[in-house]
C-alpha positions in Angstrom: 37.4 -66.4 34.3 35.0 -64.1 36.3 35.4 -60.4 36.4 34.0 -60.4 39.9 36.3 -60.4 43.0 36.1 -63.8 44.8 32.9 -64.9 43.0 32.8 -68.1 44.9 32.0 -66.0 48.0 29.0 -64.3 46.4 25.4 -65.7 46.2 22.3 -64.2 44.8 20.6 -64.6 48.2 23.3 -62.6 49.8 22.9 -59.8 47.3 19.2 -59.7 47.9 19.6 -59.7 51.6 22.1 -56.8 51.4 19.4 -54.7 49.9 16.8 -55.3 52.5 15.2 -52.1 53.8 16.6 -50.0 51.0 14.8 -48.2 48.0 15.5 -51.2 45.7 13.9 -53.6 48.2 10.8 -51.4 48.7 10.1 -51.2 44.9 10.7 -54.9 44.5 14.0 -55.2 42.7 15.5 -58.7 43.0 18.9 -60.0 41.9 18.4 -63.1 39.8 21.6 -64.2 38.1 25.4 -63.7 38.0 27.6 -64.9 35.2 31.3 -64.6 34.3 30.8 -61.0 33.0 27.3 -59.9 34.0 24.8 -59.4 36.8 21.1 -59.6 36.3 18.0 -58.3 38.3 14.3 -57.9 37.8 11.8 -55.3 38.9 8.0 -55.7 39.0 5.8 -53.5 36.9 3.2 -52.6 39.6 1.9 -49.7 41.7 5.4 -49.1 43.1 7.1 -48.6 39.8 4.6 -47.1 37.3 3.6 -43.5 36.6 -0.1 -42.4 36.4 -0.3 -43.6 32.8 0.3 -47.1 34.0 3.7 -47.6 32.5 7.1 -47.9 34.2 8.3 -44.5 35.5 11.7 -43.4 34.0 13.0 -42.9 37.6 12.2 -46.5 38.4 14.3 -47.6 35.3 17.1 -45.4 36.7 16.7 -46.9 40.1 17.0 -50.4 38.6 20.0 -49.4 36.6 21.8 -47.8 39.5 21.0 -50.6 41.9 22.2 -53.3 39.5 25.3 -51.4 38.1 26.4 -50.3 41.6 26.2 -53.8 43.0 28.1 -55.2 40.0 30.8 -52.5 40.3 31.3 -53.3 44.0 31.5 -57.0 43.2 34.5 -56.3 41.0 36.7 -54.8 43.6 38.3 -55.8 47.0 35.5 -54.4 49.2 37.9 -54.5 52.2 40.0 -51.7 50.5 37.7 -49.9 48.1 34.1 -48.8 47.5 32.5 -48.0 44.1 30.1 -45.0 44.2 27.8 -43.7 41.5 29.3 -40.7 39.6 27.0 -40.3 36.6 24.0 -42.1 35.1 22.2 -41.5 31.9 19.2 -43.3 30.4 17.3 -43.6 27.2 13.8 -44.9 27.5 12.9 -46.5 24.2 9.7 -48.5 24.9 7.1 -48.6 27.7 6.4 -51.6 29.9 2.9 -51.8 31.4 2.8 -55.3 33.0 4.9 -58.2 34.3 8.5 -57.6 35.0 11.4 -55.6 33.7 14.6 -57.7 33.5 18.0 -55.9 33.5 21.5 -57.0 32.7 24.7 -55.1 33.6 27.9 -55.5 31.7 31.1 -53.4 32.0 32.5 -51.2 29.3 35.5 -50.2 31.4 37.0 -51.5 34.7 39.7 -49.1 35.7 41.6 -48.4 38.9 39.6 -45.3 39.7 36.5 -45.5 37.4 34.2 -48.1 36.0 31.6 -47.7 33.2 28.7 -50.0 33.0 25.9 -50.6 30.4 22.5 -51.7 31.8 19.9 -52.9 29.4 16.3 -53.3 30.6 13.8 -55.5 28.8 10.1 -56.4 29.1 8.7 -59.9 29.4 8.9 -60.3 25.6 12.6 -59.5 25.6 12.1 -56.1 24.0 14.5 -53.3 25.0 12.6 -50.7 27.2 15.5 -48.6 28.6 19.3 -48.5 28.4 21.6 -46.8 30.9 25.2 -46.0 31.1 26.5 -45.8 34.7 29.9 -44.4 35.7 31.3 -45.4 39.1 34.1 -43.8 41.1 36.4 -46.4 42.8 37.5 -44.9 46.1 39.9 -46.2 48.7 38.3 -46.8 52.1 39.9 -44.6 54.8 40.9 -46.9 57.6 41.3 -44.0 60.1 
């Protein structure tokens, strides 16, 4: 059983369309796959995402993690009643990536009524871990007034 709310109404194309004209779109992040308990995306290693040394900028890893984790968090709730917003993110960069793509997978540690905690692992084209983030989300009721 999927942890996502109404997964039959969600498509990867819709997720990518939702991000048009946002930071994640401008740096080339693309959602690629959704499973029962995870969401995946990829980000190019190119002029938009690297630092002057030619490897992925730590901020780009954090952008990928926040984009992926935030989308996954919002897909777990009834979006007509609630919104999940980033509360805290931390990252450990363990290996540099200098070419190709960085692929990320988000899985939940905790899905509560008012908070969610997500783990986002980012790997290079060889499947080697490059960065890992923990993202905490606040789940807030939408004010209908």
